[in-house]
N, C-alpha and C positions, 0 to 999 in steps of 0.2 A: 652369510655368504657375501663376499665383496666382489662386485662386478668389475673386471679389469680388462676386458677385451678392448683393444684400441679400435677407434672408428676410422675406417679407411679414408673416408672423405676428409676428416680432420687432418689426417696425416698428409694427404695429397695437398691440401691448401697450405699447410705449414711448409711443405717443401717448395711450393710455388713461390712463396713470398719471402723465403729465408734470406735472400740477398737484397731485399728492398729496404730502403731507409724510410722509416715512418715520419710523418710530418710532426713537427713540434707543436702544432695546433690541434692535433688529433687527440680527442679525449678518451676514446675507447681503446682497449687492447685487442689483439687478434682474437676473433670469434667471441668477443664479449658483448656484442651488440648486433641486432638485426640490421641496422643501418650504420654507416660510418659517421662519426660525430666530430665535426670540426668547429672549434671555437674561433669566431671571427675576431681578428686582431683588434685589441683595444676596446672590446665590448664583452658583455656576459653572454651574448647571443650565440647559440650553437646552430650551425647548418648541418642538417641530416641529409646524407646522400646515400642512395642505394641503386643497384642495377641488377636486373635479372631478365631472363628471356625464356621463351618456350619454342621448342622445335620438335623434340621426340614426341611430345604429347600430340602434336598435329600429325606427324608422319605415321604414328602408330594407330591413328583413328580415334584416340581418346577424346580429342577435340575436333570432331569432323564437321561441326557447325562453325562457319567462319565468323559469325557474330560472337559466338561464345569464345573463339580464339582471341579475337580482338579485346573482348572484355577481360579475359584472363591475363593478357599481356600487361594490362594496366593494373589489375588487382594484385598480382604477385609483387609489384613494386610498392604500391600504396600500403599494403599490409605491413611491410617492413617499417614504413614511417609510423604506422599505428603502434607498432611494438616498442617504439622509443618515445611515444607521446608527442610527435611532431605535427605541426599544422602544415599541410602540403602547399607548396608554391606552384607546383605543376610538374609535368613530365616532358622529357625529350625522348621521342620514340625512334626505334631503328627497325626497319622492315626489309628483309631479304625475300624477294618474290621470284618464282620461276617465270621465264619468258612466256610460257604457255598458259599461265593462270588466266582464268576467265575474268573479264571486267567486272561482272556481277559479284564474283568472289572477293575481288579487291574492295569493292564498295561495301560488302558485308563486313569485312574486317574493319574498315574505317568506321562503320556504324557501331560496331561493338566497342571500339575504342571511345567513340564519342559518348555512347550511352554510359560507359563506365566512369568517365571523368565527370559527366553530368550528375551521376548518382552520388559522387563523392564531393561535389562542389569545388572541383579544381579544373585545371586547364592543360592542354597540350601546348607546350612552349616552342616546339620545333622538332627537328629530327633528321634522319638520314635514310635513304632508300638505296638498295642494291639489288642486282640480279644474281640468282644462284640456282642450284639444282633443286633445292627444297625450301619450303617456307620456314623462316625464322622470324619471330616477332619478339622484340625486346624493348626495354625502356630504362631510363634513368630518372628516378624520382627525387625531387628536392623538397625539403621541408625546413621549417624554422622552429626552434625551441627558444622562445624569447626570454624565458626566465633562467636559461642556462642550466636547467636541472633535468636532464633526460632520464628515461628509464633505460637500463641495460640488462643483460642477462646475469650480471654479477651483483650480489649483495644480499641474498637470502641467508637466513640463519636457522638452526634448529628451533622449532617451536612456531615458526611462521606458518600461516595458513596457505594452502595451495588452492588456487581458484582457476576457473576458466570462464570465458564469456559465452560459451555455448557447449552443447553436448558434442563430443568428437565422434568421428566415424563416418560422417556423411560423404566426405571426399573419397574415401576408400570404397564405400558402398556404391557410389557412382561408377568408379573404375571397375569394380567387380561386375556390375551389370553390363558395362560396355564390352568387357572381355569374355564373359562367360554366359550371358543371358541373351536369347534371341531378341532382335530389335522390337518385335511386336509385343514382347512381354516386359519391356523396360518401363519403369515408372518414375525414376528419379530425375529431377531437374537440378542442374548444378551451375549456379551463377553466384558464387560467394561474393560478399561485399566486405571490403577492408573495414576493420573495426576502429575507424579513425576517432569518432566521438568518444567511444569507450576508452581508447588509449589515452586521449587527452585528459579524461577524468581520472582514470586509474593511476596516471603518473603521479598524482598527489599522494598516493598511498603505497604503491608497490615497492617492494624491496628488490624484485627481479622480474623480468618479463621476456617472453619469446613468443613468436607466432607459431601456429601449428601447421604451416604450409607444407612441411615434410612429414606430417603425421604426428599424432599425439605422443606416441612412445619416443620418437626421435626428439621431440621438444623437451620432454622430461629428462631424457638421457643427456642432452646438451646442457641443460641447467645443472644437472648433477656434476658433470665434468668441469664446468666453469667454476662452480662454487665449492666443490669438494665435499658435498653432503648429499643426502638422498631424500626419498619421499616415501611416506606411508599413506596409501589411499584409504579413506574412511569406509567407503561403500563398495559393494560388489560392482564389478565393471558394468553389469547389465543395467544398473541404476542410472549411470551417467553417460551411457553410450547412446548415440542418435537412434531414434526409432526406426529409421530406414535401414540402418545397419543391423539392428536386432531382428527385423523382419526377414532380411536376407539370410542372416545366420540361422534362423529357425527353419527357413524354407530349404536351405541347402546343406544343413548339417555342418556348417562352418562355425568355429568358435567365435563368439562376439569379439574376443580380444584381438583376433586377426585384423579386424576393421580399425583397431586402434594402432596397429603395428606397421602396416604397409606404408609406402612413401607418398601416396597421393593424399594430401592433407585437407584441412578444413578452413584455414585462415581465421581461426579463433585466436584469442590471446590467452596464453597460459602464464599465470603470474603468481607471485607470492606476496602476502601482506603480513606485517607484524601482527601478532595476535591481539595486541592492544588497540589496533586501529580497525579491526574487522567491523565493529558496529558502526563506526563513523563512515566507513565505505558503504555500508548497507543503506545509510540515510541518503548519501549522494546517488547511489544506484537507483533508489526509488524516484528521486527527483529527476534523474536523467532518462527515465522511461525504459530501462533495459535491465536484464537479469544477470547476476553473477552467481555461478555455481561453485560452492565450496566442496572440494572433493578429497582433501587430504591435508597432510602437514609435512613440514620439513623435519628430517631426522639426521642424526650425526653420521650414521653409516652410509657410505657412498653406494647405495643400492636403491632399487625401486621395488617396493612391496605392494603387490596388487592383491585384491580379494576377488577370487573367481569361484562362484558357486559355493561360497562359504569357506574356501580354502585359501590360505596365504601362499602366494607365489612370488619368487624373486628371480625373474628371468634375466638372462644375460642380454641386456638391451643393446650393448655394443655389437654382439653377434647378430642380433635381429637387424640392426641397422645395416650391417655389412652384407646381408643376404642378397639384396637387390642386384648388386654389381655382378654377382655370379649367375643370376637368373633373369637378367633383363630381357633376354630373348625367349624366355620360357615361363610365361605367366603361371601355367599350371604347376610347374616345379617350384616356383616362388611361393605359391599358395601352400603347397604341401610342406615346404620347409618351415614356413611361418607357423603352421599348425604344430609341426614336430617340436619346434623350439619352445612353444608354450607347454606342450604335453610333457616335455622333459624337464621343465623348470621346477 
């Protein structure tokens, strides 16, 4: 089965930028990289630039701890630098805050921002503040790729090995708890850290890379579309799904694959490596003190083949990605439709 449902977000972005002239110094094509890649004139050095913000996550209560909100405003941007293998120079922040916000809440946001850049060994370079009806925290992260060889989403070929820096599903498990589980019964802490060190090492081996900030299925689907090939996962989804997600799946009767499919991601790196370099990567991985999980392989067919309780499934991942825009105000309906999409695959 060839999966061909167009992704609404991709179409929206294509329409937004269709009249823009791209810089002659820009290395990456549209949607081919987590960060924009600009070759500095007269050098081999590439400047990586990315921008992102959080607002709905705060207003919905998903991030109701202001230190967590500040932390996330930093990490969503640094994760994009990690996915291209850039060394961060720092961030420029943008904060829109209501007049009535408490001083302590403002200070907690700043502490979260401070803690995040400290954890990643980088800096806040400046920023801008505004007043508005609701809180919006955003940033622009800058990084350097001094050897001029970035990772992008494009470049994998059939036979390459599919890997991830960590088990996916934690981000969606956290969101599930916040939306459906009483506060006194929640157990999941969510403060993901951008995989900057891993990205810098992986860059030497990867043929393609993307972060999983929009969820694991979305990451695979985007790689599939950019490269025109698909993926076959070696192991059952329960083998490589985060334990927190598996525990929730068991307790609530929800399919574990749902925690791979929803849009609140994990900020892991999902990448491919030519099969001939997998052992070499394993040696560097051990020296770097972190683990790489090999979960599948690249195939010619532009589809994603999962193994769920021993059965092969090829869900329409474009359809799955499009579900959220129809159920953004109805989390229960979104959950039901995700389950149905997998049951019908």
